[in-house]
Backbone as JSON Lines, residues from 0, in Angstrom:
{"i":0,"aa":"X","n":[2.64,-3.79,0.69],"ca":[2.07,-3.53,1.77],"c":[0.82,-2.77,1.54]}
{"i":1,"aa":"X","n":[1.24,-1.44,0.19],"ca":[-0.3,-0.43,0.59],"c":[-1.26,-1.44,-0.65]}
{"i":2,"aa":"X","n":[-1.09,-2.11,-1.84],"ca":[-2.08,-2.95,-1.9],"c":[-2.71,-4.16,-0.92]}
{"i":3,"aa":"X","n":[-2.07,-4.52,-0.01],"ca":[-2.73,-5.21,0.94],"c":[-3.96,-4.67,1.67]}
{"i":4,"aa":"X","n":[-3.28,-3.17,2.35],"ca":[-4.49,-2.5,2.64],"c":[-5.47,-1.83,1.9]}
{"i":5,"aa":"X","n":[-5.31,-1.61,0.48],"ca":[-6.12,-1.49,-0.33],"c":[-7.29,-2.71,-0.33]}
{"i":6,"aa":"X","n":[-6.58,-3.46,-0.14],"ca":[-7.71,-4.51,-0.71],"c":[-8.59,-4.8,0.51]}
{"i":7,"aa":"X","n":[-7.79,-4.55,2.19],"ca":[-8.2,-5.29,3.51],"c":[-9.56,-4.19,3.36]}
{"i":8,"aa":"X","n":[-9.13,-2.34,2.68],"ca":[-10.35,-1.6,2.55],"c":[-11.1,-1.51,2.23]}
{"i":9,"aa":"X","n":[-11.38,-2.03,0.59],"ca":[-12.48,-2.56,-0.31],"c":[-12.93,-2.88,-0.1]}
{"i":10,"aa":"X","n":[-11.61,-4.22,0.61],"ca":[-12.98,-5.68,1.24],"c":[-14.6,-5.44,1.82]}
{"i":11,"aa":"X","n":[-13.22,-4.27,2.96],"ca":[-14.45,-3.99,4.21],"c":[-15.27,-2.86,4.03]}
{"i":12,"aa":"X","n":[-15.46,-2.02,2.9],"ca":[-15.91,-1.26,2.34],"c":[-17.28,-2.16,1.6]}
{"i":13,"aa":"X","n":[-16.94,-2.81,1.04],"ca":[-17.72,-3.51,0.21],"c":[-18.54,-4.72,1.08]}
{"i":14,"aa":"X","n":[-18.14,-4.82,2.51],"ca":[-19.52,-5.99,2.83],"c":[-20.03,-5.09,4.06]}
{"i":15,"aa":"X","n":[-19.44,-4.34,4.3],"ca":[-20.81,-3.32,4.99],"c":[-22.0,-2.39,4.06]}
{"i":16,"aa":"X","n":[-21.07,-2.17,2.65],"ca":[-21.52,-1.0,1.73],"c":[-23.14,-2.13,1.72]}
{"i":17,"aa":"X","n":[-22.85,-3.97,1.04],"ca":[-23.55,-4.74,0.07],"c":[-24.28,-5.41,1.06]}
{"i":18,"aa":"X","n":[-23.9,-6.02,2.62],"ca":[-24.94,-6.34,3.86],"c":[-25.34,-5.23,3.95]}
{"i":19,"aa":"X","n":[-24.98,-4.04,4.28],"ca":[-26.08,-3.02,4.7],"c":[-27.54,-2.79,3.64]}
{"i":20,"aa":"X","n":[-27.24,-2.77,2.44],"ca":[-27.73,-2.44,1.34],"c":[-29.08,-3.39,1.04]}
{"i":21,"aa":"X","n":[-29.04,-4.65,1.85],"ca":[-29.47,-6.11,1.11],"c":[-30.66,-5.36,1.68]}
{"i":22,"aa":"X","n":[-30.89,-5.55,2.72],"ca":[-32.19,-5.26,3.31],"c":[-33.1,-4.06,2.11]}
{"i":23,"aa":"X","n":[-32.81,-2.81,2.05],"ca":[-33.82,-2.06,1.62],"c":[-33.59,-2.37,-0.27]}
{"i":24,"aa":"X","n":[-32.92,-3.03,-0.47],"ca":[-32.98,-3.38,-1.97],"c":[-33.8,-4.4,-1.94]}
{"i":25,"aa":"X","n":[-34.14,-5.36,-1.61],"ca":[-34.94,-6.46,-1.32],"c":[-36.44,-6.08,-1.03]}
{"i":26,"aa":"X","n":[-36.57,-4.71,-0.41],"ca":[-37.71,-4.13,0.04],"c":[-37.68,-3.48,-1.13]}
{"i":27,"aa":"X","n":[-37.18,-2.94,-2.46],"ca":[-37.32,-2.36,-3.36],"c":[-37.5,-3.17,-4.25]}
{"i":28,"aa":"X","n":[-37.47,-4.53,-4.02],"ca":[-37.72,-5.24,-5.13],"c":[-38.95,-6.11,-5.4]}
{"i":29,"aa":"X","n":[-39.16,-6.5,-3.45],"ca":[-40.72,-6.73,-3.38],"c":[-41.98,-5.98,-3.73]}
{"i":30,"aa":"X","n":[-41.58,-3.99,-3.2],"ca":[-42.02,-3.37,-3.74],"c":[-42.71,-3.16,-5.08]}
{"i":31,"aa":"X","n":[-41.8,-3.34,-6.15],"ca":[-41.65,-2.79,-6.95],"c":[-42.26,-4.33,-8.26]}
{"i":32,"aa":"X","n":[-42.28,-5.75,-7.68],"ca":[-42.67,-7.06,-7.9],"c":[-44.48,-6.85,-7.51]}
{"i":33,"aa":"X","n":[-44.27,-7.41,-6.26],"ca":[-45.69,-6.92,-5.64],"c":[-46.59,-6.33,-5.72]}
{"i":34,"aa":"X","n":[-45.92,-4.49,-6.3],"ca":[-46.6,-3.71,-5.89],"c":[-47.77,-3.48,-4.19]}
{"i":35,"aa":"X","n":[-47.07,-4.36,-3.45],"ca":[-47.08,-4.0,-2.14],"c":[-45.89,-3.02,-1.45]}
{"i":36,"aa":"X","n":[-47.52,-2.03,-0.99],"ca":[-46.86,-0.45,-0.18],"c":[-46.61,-0.64,1.44]}
{"i":37,"aa":"X","n":[-45.14,-0.62,1.59],"ca":[-44.76,-0.72,3.22],"c":[-45.44,0.63,3.85]}
{"i":38,"aa":"X","n":[-45.4,0.62,5.11],"ca":[-45.97,1.64,5.4],"c":[-44.15,2.07,6.17]}
{"i":39,"aa":"X","n":[-44.03,3.06,6.84],"ca":[-42.84,3.54,7.39],"c":[-42.12,2.84,8.53]}
{"i":40,"aa":"X","n":[-43.06,2.34,9.49],"ca":[-42.97,1.41,10.26],"c":[-42.05,0.19,10.51]}
{"i":41,"aa":"X","n":[-42.73,-0.68,8.82],"ca":[-41.85,-1.49,8.62],"c":[-40.45,-1.54,7.95]}
{"i":42,"aa":"X","n":[-40.71,-0.56,6.84],"ca":[-39.27,0.32,6.36],"c":[-38.07,0.18,7.18]}
{"i":43,"aa":"X","n":[-38.61,1.27,8.33],"ca":[-37.49,1.91,8.72],"c":[-36.82,1.0,9.85]}
{"i":44,"aa":"X","n":[-37.64,-0.05,10.7],"ca":[-36.58,-1.28,10.99],"c":[-35.78,-2.25,10.06]}
{"i":45,"aa":"X","n":[-36.22,-2.15,8.76],"ca":[-35.13,-2.83,8.25],"c":[-34.08,-2.15,7.32]}
{"i":46,"aa":"X","n":[-34.31,-0.48,7.5],"ca":[-33.14,-0.02,6.88],"c":[-32.26,0.93,8.52]}
{"i":47,"aa":"X","n":[-32.39,1.01,8.95],"ca":[-31.87,1.29,10.35],"c":[-31.37,0.02,11.34]}
{"i":48,"aa":"X","n":[-29.99,0.42,11.64],"ca":[-29.22,-0.64,12.85],"c":[-28.52,-0.37,13.36]}
{"i":49,"aa":"X","n":[-27.85,-0.45,13.92],"ca":[-26.54,-0.46,15.25],"c":[-25.17,-1.17,15.01]}
{"i":50,"aa":"X","n":[-24.45,-0.89,15.16],"ca":[-23.08,-1.39,15.14],"c":[-22.72,-1.89,16.38]}
{"i":51,"aa":"X","n":[-23.0,-3.26,16.7],"ca":[-22.37,-3.98,17.75],"c":[-22.39,-5.32,17.84]}
{"i":52,"aa":"X","n":[-21.97,-6.08,18.74],"ca":[-21.56,-7.32,18.13],"c":[-22.85,-8.35,17.95]}
{"i":53,"aa":"X","n":[-24.38,-6.9,18.59],"ca":[-25.68,-7.91,17.99],"c":[-25.56,-8.21,16.71]}
{"i":54,"aa":"X","n":[-24.91,-7.0,15.62],"ca":[-25.54,-6.94,14.5],"c":[-24.27,-7.95,12.94]}
{"i":55,"aa":"X","n":[-25.24,-8.53,12.16],"ca":[-24.77,-9.29,11.68],"c":[-24.03,-8.94,10.98]}
{"i":56,"aa":"X","n":[-24.1,-7.67,10.08],"ca":[-23.06,-6.7,9.45],"c":[-21.67,-6.12,9.51]}
{"i":57,"aa":"X","n":[-22.27,-6.14,11.37],"ca":[-20.79,-5.63,12.37],"c":[-19.69,-6.86,12.58]}
{"i":58,"aa":"X","n":[-20.19,-8.43,12.81],"ca":[-20.07,-9.47,13.04],"c":[-18.81,-9.74,11.72]}
{"i":59,"aa":"X","n":[-19.9,-9.55,10.13],"ca":[-18.92,-9.93,9.23],"c":[-17.76,-9.1,9.59]}
{"i":60,"aa":"X","n":[-18.0,-7.72,9.21],"ca":[-16.62,-6.48,8.79],"c":[-15.62,-6.58,9.94]}
{"i":61,"aa":"X","n":[-15.85,-7.12,10.97],"ca":[-14.29,-7.67,11.8],"c":[-13.98,-8.95,12.13]}
{"i":62,"aa":"X","n":[-14.89,-9.85,11.4],"ca":[-14.22,-11.43,11.15],"c":[-13.37,-11.12,9.69]}
{"i":63,"aa":"X","n":[-14.1,-10.87,8.74],"ca":[-13.51,-10.29,7.51],"c":[-11.94,-9.49,7.95]}
{"i":64,"aa":"X","n":[-11.86,-8.19,8.7],"ca":[-10.9,-7.35,9.28],"c":[-9.64,-8.64,9.93]}
{"i":65,"aa":"X","n":[-10.53,-9.43,10.55],"ca":[-9.37,-10.59,11.43],"c":[-8.89,-11.08,10.86]}
{"i":66,"aa":"X","n":[-9.31,-11.76,9.74],"ca":[-9.2,-12.65,8.81],"c":[-7.62,-12.53,7.86]}
{"i":67,"aa":"X","n":[-7.89,-10.68,7.45],"ca":[-7.38,-10.05,6.11],"c":[-6.73,-9.15,6.53]}
{"i":68,"aa":"X","n":[-6.67,-8.72,7.82],"ca":[-5.96,-7.66,8.2],"c":[-5.08,-7.34,9.64]}
{"i":69,"aa":"X","n":[-4.75,-5.91,9.41],"ca":[-3.65,-6.25,10.76],"c":[-4.77,-5.93,12.42]}
{"i":70,"aa":"X","n":[-3.84,-6.25,13.48],"ca":[-4.85,-5.83,14.99],"c":[-5.23,-4.38,14.75]}
{"i":71,"aa":"X","n":[-4.52,-3.12,14.05],"ca":[-4.34,-2.43,14.47],"c":[-6.14,-1.59,13.56]}
{"i":72,"aa":"X","n":[-5.82,-2.45,12.25],"ca":[-7.3,-2.26,11.95],"c":[-8.49,-2.7,12.44]}
{"i":73,"aa":"X","n":[-8.52,-3.79,13.1],"ca":[-9.74,-4.17,13.82],"c":[-9.78,-3.33,14.97]}
{"i":74,"aa":"X","n":[-8.56,-2.96,15.76],"ca":[-9.22,-2.01,16.3],"c":[-9.63,-0.41,16.37]}
{"i":75,"aa":"X","n":[-8.96,-0.23,15.5],"ca":[-9.73,1.69,15.08],"c":[-10.84,1.09,14.3]}
{"i":76,"aa":"X","n":[-11.45,-0.21,13.25],"ca":[-12.92,-0.04,13.1],"c":[-13.85,0.01,14.19]}
{"i":77,"aa":"X","n":[-12.82,-1.08,15.14],"ca":[-14.35,-1.36,16.31],"c":[-14.08,0.3,17.34]}
{"i":78,"aa":"X","n":[-13.05,0.91,17.15],"ca":[-13.48,2.35,18.18],"c":[-14.23,3.39,17.03]}
{"i":79,"aa":"X","n":[-13.83,3.27,15.48],"ca":[-15.06,4.43,15.67],"c":[-16.52,3.73,15.0]}
{"i":80,"aa":"X","n":[-16.58,2.33,14.45],"ca":[-18.29,1.93,14.01],"c":[-18.72,1.65,15.14]}
{"i":81,"aa":"X","n":[-18.36,0.95,16.85],"ca":[-18.95,0.44,17.28],"c":[-19.83,1.76,18.1]}
{"i":82,"aa":"X","n":[-21.1,1.04,17.77],"ca":[-22.39,1.74,18.5],"c":[-22.95,2.38,17.66]}
{"i":83,"aa":"X","n":[-22.09,2.85,16.55],"ca":[-22.9,3.77,14.78],"c":[-24.41,3.62,14.77]}
{"i":84,"aa":"X","n":[-25.47,4.11,14.28],"ca":[-26.4,4.38,14.04],"c":[-26.54,4.01,12.23]}
{"i":85,"aa":"X","n":[-26.6,3.44,11.66],"ca":[-26.23,2.87,9.8],"c":[-27.87,2.97,9.49]}
{"i":86,"aa":"X","n":[-28.34,3.75,8.88],"ca":[-29.24,4.55,8.0],"c":[-29.12,4.36,6.09]}
{"i":87,"aa":"X","n":[-29.84,4.52,5.51],"ca":[-30.13,4.44,4.24],"c":[-29.21,5.53,3.43]}
{"i":88,"aa":"X","n":[-29.18,6.82,4.65],"ca":[-29.05,7.64,4.4],"c":[-27.34,8.22,4.76]}
{"i":89,"aa":"X","n":[-26.78,7.47,5.52],"ca":[-25.82,7.89,6.11],"c":[-24.48,7.43,6.0]}
{"i":90,"aa":"X","n":[-25.11,6.28,5.42],"ca":[-24.05,5.2,5.14],"c":[-22.72,5.64,4.83]}
{"i":91,"aa":"X","n":[-22.96,6.31,3.14],"ca":[-21.77,7.11,2.69],"c":[-20.87,7.7,3.76]}
{"i":92,"aa":"X","n":[-21.75,8.87,4.67],"ca":[-21.02,10.17,5.11],"c":[-20.21,9.11,6.61]}
{"i":93,"aa":"X","n":[-20.92,7.67,6.98],"ca":[-19.96,6.76,7.94],"c":[-18.77,6.75,7.44]}
{"i":94,"aa":"X","n":[-18.76,6.24,5.82],"ca":[-17.81,5.15,4.81],"c":[-16.23,6.51,4.88]}
{"i":95,"aa":"X","n":[-17.07,7.88,4.25],"ca":[-15.98,8.81,4.47],"c":[-15.2,9.57,5.89]}
{"i":96,"aa":"X","n":[-16.29,9.07,6.78],"ca":[-16.17,9.53,8.02],"c":[-14.22,8.86,8.93]}
{"i":97,"aa":"X","n":[-14.97,7.5,8.32],"ca":[-13.95,6.39,8.63],"c":[-12.8,6.43,7.9]}
{"i":98,"aa":"X","n":[-12.56,6.54,6.52],"ca":[-11.44,7.17,5.83],"c":[-10.69,7.95,6.14]}
{"i":99,"aa":"X","n":[-11.46,9.19,7.06],"ca":[-10.75,10.93,7.61],"c":[-10.13,9.8,8.97]}
{"i":100,"aa":"X","n":[-11.11,9.31,9.83],"ca":[-10.21,8.57,11.29],"c":[-9.3,8.48,10.71]}
{"i":101,"aa":"X","n":[-9.31,7.11,9.74],"ca":[-7.55,6.21,9.39],"c":[-6.58,7.15,8.67]}
{"i":102,"aa":"X","n":[-7.15,8.26,8.3],"ca":[-5.66,9.45,8.01],"c":[-5.37,9.97,9.18]}
{"i":103,"aa":"X","n":[-5.89,10.14,10.34],"ca":[-5.4,10.87,11.52],"c":[-4.25,10.17,12.19]}
{"i":104,"aa":"X","n":[-4.35,8.58,12.0],"ca":[-3.83,7.28,12.55],"c":[-2.25,7.46,12.21]}
{"i":105,"aa":"X","n":[-1.44,7.24,13.3],"ca":[0.27,6.68,13.17],"c":[0.65,6.37,11.31]}
{"i":106,"aa":"X","n":[-0.38,4.79,11.96],"ca":[0.24,3.98,10.62],"c":[-0.73,4.33,8.96]}
{"i":107,"aa":"X","n":[-0.93,5.51,9.36],"ca":[-1.47,6.16,8.07],"c":[-0.44,6.22,7.47]}
{"i":108,"aa":"X","n":[0.46,7.31,7.36],"ca":[1.89,7.46,7.09],"c":[3.24,6.49,6.74]}
{"i":109,"aa":"X","n":[2.86,5.43,6.84],"ca":[3.88,4.01,6.5],"c":[3.59,3.95,5.03]}
{"i":110,"aa":"X","n":[3.35,4.14,4.62],"ca":[3.39,4.25,2.86],"c":[4.45,5.28,2.15]}
{"i":111,"aa":"X","n":[4.25,6.49,2.82],"ca":[5.42,7.29,2.77],"c":[6.5,6.84,2.84]}
{"i":112,"aa":"X","n":[6.47,6.98,4.95],"ca":[7.6,6.1,4.71],"c":[8.71,4.77,4.08]}
{"i":113,"aa":"X","n":[7.85,3.72,3.66],"ca":[8.45,2.79,2.65],"c":[8.98,3.13,1.41]}
{"i":114,"aa":"X","n":[8.42,4.26,0.97],"ca":[8.35,4.89,-0.67],"c":[10.15,5.95,-0.18]}
{"i":115,"aa":"X","n":[10.27,5.87,0.86],"ca":[11.54,6.52,1.1],"c":[12.68,6.36,1.74]}
{"i":116,"aa":"X","n":[12.23,4.74,2.16],"ca":[12.85,3.78,2.48],"c":[13.61,3.64,1.11]}
{"i":117,"aa":"X","n":[12.7,2.88,0.35],"ca":[13.15,1.71,-1.02],"c":[14.07,3.12,-1.42]}
{"i":118,"aa":"X","n":[13.95,4.34,-1.45],"ca":[14.21,5.18,-2.34],"c":[16.07,4.97,-1.74]}
{"i":119,"aa":"X","n":[15.81,5.59,-0.45],"ca":[17.41,5.97,0.58],"c":[18.1,4.03,0.07]}
{"i":120,"aa":"X","n":[17.39,3.28,0.12],"ca":[18.09,1.86,0.05],"c":[18.86,1.42,-1.3]}
{"i":121,"aa":"X","n":[18.01,2.31,-2.71],"ca":[18.23,2.43,-3.71],"c":[19.43,3.39,-4.16]}
{"i":122,"aa":"X","n":[19.72,4.59,-3.06],"ca":[20.14,5.09,-3.13],"c":[22.25,4.44,-2.72]}
{"i":123,"aa":"X","n":[21.76,4.06,-1.86],"ca":[22.82,3.3,-0.76],"c":[23.46,1.86,-2.49]}
{"i":124,"aa":"X","n":[22.8,1.77,-2.34],"ca":[23.15,0.11,-3.19],"c":[23.78,0.92,-4.27]}
{"i":125,"aa":"X","n":[23.34,2.15,-5.3],"ca":[23.79,2.36,-6.49],"c":[25.55,2.76,-5.56]}
{"i":126,"aa":"X","n":[25.37,3.75,-4.48],"ca":[26.49,4.61,-4.22],"c":[27.63,3.12,-3.88]}
{"i":127,"aa":"X","n":[27.25,2.3,-3.48],"ca":[27.82,0.82,-2.43],"c":[28.53,0.56,-4.12]}
{"i":128,"aa":"X","n":[27.95,0.08,-5.31],"ca":[28.51,0.13,-6.21],"c":[29.31,0.42,-6.93]}
{"i":129,"aa":"X","n":[29.4,2.07,-7.18],"ca":[30.32,3.14,-7.85],"c":[31.32,2.47,-7.23]}
{"i":130,"aa":"X","n":[31.16,2.66,-5.61],"ca":[32.52,2.67,-4.82],"c":[33.32,1.23,-5.12]}
{"i":131,"aa":"X","n":[32.23,0.58,-5.33],"ca":[33.04,-1.11,-5.87],"c":[33.53,-0.51,-7.28]}
{"i":132,"aa":"X","n":[33.29,-0.47,-8.0],"ca":[34.23,-0.01,-9.43],"c":[35.1,0.48,-8.88]}
{"i":133,"aa":"X","n":[35.33,1.99,-8.21],"ca":[36.7,2.82,-7.42],"c":[37.51,1.77,-7.33]}
{"i":134,"aa":"X","n":[37.3,0.85,-6.28],"ca":[38.22,0.2,-5.51],"c":[38.71,-1.09,-6.48]}
{"i":135,"aa":"X","n":[37.97,-1.56,-7.18],"ca":[38.52,-2.64,-8.31],"c":[39.69,-1.78,-9.31]}
{"i":136,"aa":"X","n":[39.31,-0.62,-9.62],"ca":[40.41,0.7,-10.5],"c":[41.63,0.97,-9.73]}
{"i":137,"aa":"X","n":[40.93,1.21,-8.6],"ca":[42.88,1.4,-7.12],"c":[43.48,0.12,-7.27]}
{"i":138,"aa":"X","n":[42.36,-0.67,-7.41],"ca":[43.38,-2.62,-6.78],"c":[43.91,-2.68,-8.0]}
{"i":139,"aa":"X","n":[43.2,-2.72,-10.03],"ca":[44.22,-3.15,-10.69],"c":[45.43,-2.4,-11.36]}
{"i":140,"aa":"X","n":[45.52,-0.61,-10.9],"ca":[46.36,-0.04,-11.03],"c":[47.83,-0.41,-9.86]}
{"i":141,"aa":"X","n":[46.99,-0.95,-8.95],"ca":[48.25,-1.03,-7.78],"c":[48.88,-2.36,-8.08]}
{"i":142,"aa":"X","n":[48.1,-3.46,-8.1],"ca":[49.0,-4.76,-8.75],"c":[49.2,-4.14,-10.5]}
{"i":143,"aa":"X","n":[49.51,-4.05,-10.74],"ca":[50.08,-3.69,-12.75],"c":[49.64,-4.11,-12.99]}
{"i":144,"aa":"X","n":[47.95,-4.53,-12.83],"ca":[47.42,-5.18,-13.85],"c":[46.95,-4.3,-15.36]}
{"i":145,"aa":"X","n":[46.14,-3.14,-14.7],"ca":[46.34,-2.29,-16.34],"c":[46.56,-0.58,-15.34]}
{"i":146,"aa":"X","n":[47.22,-0.17,-16.41],"ca":[47.8,1.56,-15.96],"c":[46.9,2.44,-15.89]}
{"i":147,"aa":"X","n":[46.68,3.38,-16.18],"ca":[45.65,4.46,-16.39],"c":[46.07,5.12,-17.92]}
{"i":148,"aa":"X","n":[47.53,4.6,-17.91],"ca":[47.9,4.8,-19.56],"c":[47.37,4.08,-20.4]}
{"i":149,"aa":"X","n":[46.93,2.88,-19.98],"ca":[46.54,1.83,-20.62],"c":[45.34,1.63,-20.77]}
{"i":150,"aa":"X","n":[44.32,2.35,-19.81],"ca":[43.51,2.2,-19.57],"c":[42.32,2.71,-20.87]}
{"i":151,"aa":"X","n":[43.55,4.45,-20.84],"ca":[42.85,5.93,-21.61],"c":[41.84,4.93,-23.36]}
{"i":152,"aa":"X","n":[42.74,4.68,-24.21],"ca":[42.61,4.24,-25.25],"c":[41.64,3.39,-25.53]}
{"i":153,"aa":"X","n":[41.33,2.17,-24.11],"ca":[40.49,1.11,-25.36],"c":[39.23,1.22,-23.48]}
{"i":154,"aa":"X","n":[39.23,2.57,-22.8],"ca":[38.61,2.31,-21.93],"c":[37.16,2.17,-22.41]}
{"i":155,"aa":"X","n":[36.45,2.77,-23.48],"ca":[35.36,2.18,-23.83],"c":[35.07,0.8,-23.75]}
{"i":156,"aa":"X","n":[35.92,0.48,-24.67],"ca":[35.35,-2.04,-24.44],"c":[35.87,-2.45,-22.84]}
{"i":157,"aa":"X","n":[36.61,-1.36,-22.16],"ca":[36.7,-2.32,-20.69],"c":[35.34,-1.66,-20.14]}
{"i":158,"aa":"X","n":[34.59,-0.74,-19.95],"ca":[34.18,0.0,-19.25],"c":[32.38,-0.33,-19.84]}
{"i":159,"aa":"X","n":[32.07,-1.18,-21.39],"ca":[31.05,-1.99,-21.46],"c":[31.02,-2.68,-21.22]}
{"i":160,"aa":"X","n":[32.54,-4.08,-20.64],"ca":[32.52,-5.29,-20.0],"c":[32.12,-5.43,-18.84]}
{"i":161,"aa":"X","n":[32.93,-3.75,-17.98],"ca":[32.1,-3.76,-16.44],"c":[30.67,-3.7,-16.31]}
{"i":162,"aa":"X","n":[30.16,-2.84,-17.3],"ca":[28.77,-2.12,-17.46],"c":[27.84,-3.58,-17.07]}
{"i":163,"aa":"X","n":[28.11,-4.17,-18.46],"ca":[27.72,-5.79,-18.86],"c":[27.91,-6.35,-17.34]}
{"i":164,"aa":"X","n":[28.91,-6.69,-16.7],"ca":[29.24,-7.89,-15.4],"c":[28.46,-7.32,-14.68]}
{"i":165,"aa":"X","n":[28.75,-5.91,-13.88],"ca":[28.52,-5.87,-12.59],"c":[27.55,-4.36,-12.98]}
{"i":166,"aa":"X","n":[26.96,-3.56,-14.1],"ca":[26.42,-2.77,-13.68],"c":[27.19,-1.51,-14.11]}
{"i":167,"aa":"X","n":[26.24,-0.21,-14.45],"ca":[26.52,1.43,-14.57],"c":[27.28,1.62,-13.64]}
{"i":168,"aa":"X","n":[26.83,1.69,-12.47],"ca":[27.74,2.28,-11.2],"c":[28.88,2.02,-11.17]}
{"i":169,"aa":"X","n":[29.0,0.56,-11.2],"ca":[30.61,0.11,-11.38],"c":[31.65,0.54,-12.36]}
{"i":170,"aa":"X","n":[30.7,0.76,-13.41],"ca":[31.67,1.17,-14.57],"c":[32.02,2.88,-14.5]}
{"i":171,"aa":"X","n":[31.13,3.57,-14.19],"ca":[31.67,4.61,-13.92],"c":[32.5,5.29,-12.44]}
{"i":172,"aa":"X","n":[32.47,4.29,-11.3],"ca":[33.04,4.91,-10.59],"c":[34.76,4.46,-10.6]}
{"i":173,"aa":"X","n":[34.79,2.94,-11.65],"ca":[36.04,2.28,-12.25],"c":[36.73,3.51,-13.54]}
{"i":174,"aa":"X","n":[36.06,4.38,-13.81],"ca":[36.43,5.15,-14.72],"c":[36.47,6.18,-14.61]}
{"i":175,"aa":"X","n":[35.59,6.77,-13.6],"ca":[36.29,8.23,-12.86],"c":[37.95,7.7,-11.52]}
{"i":176,"aa":"X","n":[37.53,6.54,-11.02],"ca":[39.12,6.44,-11.02],"c":[39.86,6.63,-11.83]}
{"i":177,"aa":"X","n":[40.44,5.84,-13.07],"ca":[41.05,5.99,-14.09],"c":[41.53,7.58,-14.62]}
{"i":178,"aa":"X","n":[40.23,8.28,-14.51],"ca":[40.39,9.49,-15.63],"c":[40.84,10.61,-13.61]}
{"i":179,"aa":"X","n":[40.59,10.31,-13.2],"ca":[41.06,11.17,-11.66],"c":[40.3,11.97,-11.86]}
{"i":180,"aa":"X","n":[38.78,11.42,-11.59],"ca":[37.97,12.13,-11.34],"c":[37.63,12.23,-9.86]}
């Protein structure tokens, strides 16, 4: 999930940066190649625009988010960027502000919650496997298949077989039961 969110944010930043930087880049190249001097009026209309539904950059970003992100991403993007004026000087500030804006939203804490959930699940699985090993040892003793006295001299081989078949936690549970731990 984190990789997908990172992909969405990276794609979004690319769309905004590349499409917003396109007009100034074309202007600079034209100036260098043709040695044409542009007045402030000409460059200011090309470098400044407002993000709303009439702006192509804004529409591209919203379209990209609707195709690749969650509805929260679209909602947050629209809430933050709608009506903001973009210039060649404030683009980076807007993007940094947007990342700070996203960090205050509840869905930004999902990453740590997912990691903690994975750790808790792993602990539960290991504990379950340990309990399975103890239960298997208890059944072996109660059914007369293997006694604790018989286990002690051959415990290493038996534990190796259980480890290969069922994993180390199950073997440890089996061993702990046989040694009364």
